[in-house]
C-alpha positions as CSV (number, residue, x, y, z in Angstrom):
1,M,29.0,-25.8,34.6
2,T,30.2,-22.8,36.6
3,D,31.1,-21.5,40.1
4,F,28.8,-18.9,41.7
5,V,31.1,-16.7,43.8
6,P,29.6,-13.8,45.8
7,C,31.5,-10.7,46.7
8,Q,31.4,-8.8,50.0
9,L,31.3,-5.0,50.1
10,G,33.1,-2.8,52.6
11,D,35.3,-3.9,55.5
12,L,33.3,-7.0,56.4
13,I,35.3,-10.0,57.4
14,L,35.0,-12.8,54.9
15,Q,32.6,-15.4,56.3
16,P,31.8,-18.8,54.9
17,F,28.7,-19.0,52.7
18,R,26.1,-21.7,52.0
19,Y,24.6,-21.7,48.6
20,R,21.1,-22.6,47.7
21,M,19.1,-22.6,44.4
22,D,16.1,-20.3,45.0
23,R,14.5,-20.3,41.6
24,D,15.1,-23.1,39.0
25,P,11.6,-23.6,37.6
26,A,12.5,-26.6,35.3
27,K,14.8,-28.2,38.0
28,W,17.6,-28.4,35.4
29,L,20.4,-27.4,37.7
30,D,22.1,-28.4,40.9
31,I,24.3,-26.3,43.2
32,N,26.9,-27.5,45.7
33,S,25.9,-25.9,49.0
34,E,29.6,-25.5,50.1
35,T,31.4,-24.5,47.0
36,G,28.8,-22.8,44.8
37,M,29.6,-25.1,41.9
38,I,26.6,-25.3,39.5
39,K,26.1,-28.3,37.4
40,T,23.3,-29.5,35.1
41,K,21.3,-32.5,36.2
42,H,19.0,-32.6,33.2
43,S,19.2,-31.5,29.5
44,L,18.3,-27.8,29.0
45,D,15.8,-27.2,26.2
46,R,15.4,-24.0,24.3
47,E,11.8,-24.8,23.4
48,S,10.7,-25.5,27.0
49,P,7.9,-23.4,28.4
50,F,10.4,-22.5,31.2
51,A,12.7,-20.7,28.7
52,K,11.7,-17.3,27.4
53,D,13.2,-16.0,24.1
54,G,15.9,-18.7,24.3
55,K,17.0,-17.7,27.8
56,Y,16.6,-19.5,31.1
57,R,16.7,-17.5,34.4
58,V,17.9,-18.9,37.7
59,L,18.1,-17.3,41.1
60,I,20.9,-18.3,43.5
61,L,21.2,-17.5,47.2
62,A,24.4,-17.0,49.1
63,I,23.6,-17.4,52.8
64,E,26.0,-16.2,55.6
65,D,25.1,-17.6,59.0
66,E,27.3,-15.6,61.5
67,I,26.0,-12.3,60.4
68,P,22.5,-13.2,59.3
69,A,22.6,-12.1,55.7
70,T,21.5,-13.4,52.3
71,G,22.7,-12.3,49.0
72,T,21.1,-13.1,45.7
73,G,22.5,-13.6,42.2
74,T,20.7,-14.0,38.9
75,I,22.1,-16.3,36.2
76,L,20.7,-15.9,32.7
77,I,21.6,-18.9,30.5
78,E,21.4,-18.3,26.8
79,L,20.2,-21.6,25.2
80,E,21.3,-22.5,21.7
81,D,18.9,-24.2,19.3
82,V,19.5,-27.7,18.1
83,N,17.4,-30.0,16.0
84,D,15.7,-31.8,18.9
85,N,12.0,-31.7,17.8
86,A,10.3,-33.7,15.1
87,P,7.7,-32.0,12.9
88,T,4.2,-32.6,14.1
89,I,0.9,-32.6,12.2
90,D,-1.9,-30.6,13.9
91,D,-4.3,-33.3,15.0
92,T,-7.5,-31.3,14.2
93,P,-10.2,-34.0,13.6
94,L,-11.0,-34.4,9.9
95,K,-14.0,-36.2,8.4
96,L,-13.2,-37.7,5.0
97,C,-15.3,-39.7,2.6
98,N,-14.0,-41.3,-0.6
99,Q,-17.4,-40.6,-2.3
100,D,-16.9,-36.9,-1.8
101,P,-13.2,-36.2,-2.5
102,R,-11.9,-32.9,-1.4
103,L,-8.7,-31.0,-0.7
104,V,-7.7,-31.0,3.0
105,R,-5.0,-28.8,4.4
106,L,-2.9,-30.2,7.2
107,A,-0.8,-27.8,9.3
108,V,2.7,-29.1,10.1
109,T,4.8,-27.4,12.7
110,D,8.3,-27.8,14.2
111,R,9.1,-26.2,17.5
112,D,12.8,-25.8,16.6
113,G,14.0,-22.4,15.4
114,P,15.2,-21.2,12.0
115,G,17.8,-23.5,10.5
116,F,16.5,-26.5,12.4
117,A,12.8,-26.5,11.7
118,E,12.5,-26.7,7.9
119,A,12.7,-27.8,5.2
120,F,10.8,-31.1,5.8
121,S,8.4,-33.1,3.8
122,V,5.2,-35.0,4.4
123,E,4.6,-38.4,3.0
124,L,1.8,-40.9,3.2
125,L,2.4,-44.3,4.8
126,E,3.1,-47.1,2.3
127,G,-0.2,-48.5,1.0
128,Y,-2.2,-45.3,1.6
129,N,-1.1,-43.5,-1.6
130,M,-3.7,-45.4,-3.6
131,Y,-6.4,-43.4,-1.8
132,C,-4.6,-40.1,-1.2
133,A,-1.8,-37.9,-2.6
134,A,0.3,-35.5,-0.5
135,Q,2.1,-32.4,-1.6
136,M,3.8,-29.4,0.0
137,D,2.2,-26.0,-0.4
138,E,3.9,-23.1,-2.2
139,T,6.0,-22.1,0.9
140,G,7.4,-25.6,1.0
141,H,7.6,-26.0,4.7
142,E,4.7,-25.2,7.0
143,E,1.7,-26.8,5.5
144,A,0.9,-29.9,3.6
145,E,-2.1,-30.7,1.4
146,K,-3.8,-34.1,1.2
147,L,-5.9,-34.7,-1.8
148,L,-8.5,-37.5,-1.7
149,H,-9.2,-39.4,-4.9
């Protein structure tokens, strides 16, 4: 993915460094302790609870042994959105009875961002449409209605 290269200030003699990942909350990355080369070991996900506002923050340590010193570096990875989440129906329990038909609103959400979340549609499974009908609401994307006959 990239190399992490620390710089030394002043007239210090360049000493070899060891590199270590100090903060990688999702455990998505790996760093070569000798070269500082950073690679991904898992897929990065913009919708992960470890990402904030589409960004993932990592803290790297550069450790010098001869003169006991440690430098830190922060890497902020900007994550692009992709269509990697399916829409989900809120699973709020519903009590339905065919003798008392009523309109039921189901909330449908998609964790992907704009351009990847909607538009989608909701359909009933084959064979269930004889009891129910599904239609999108006026916005056409975030809620679906289910009408019992």
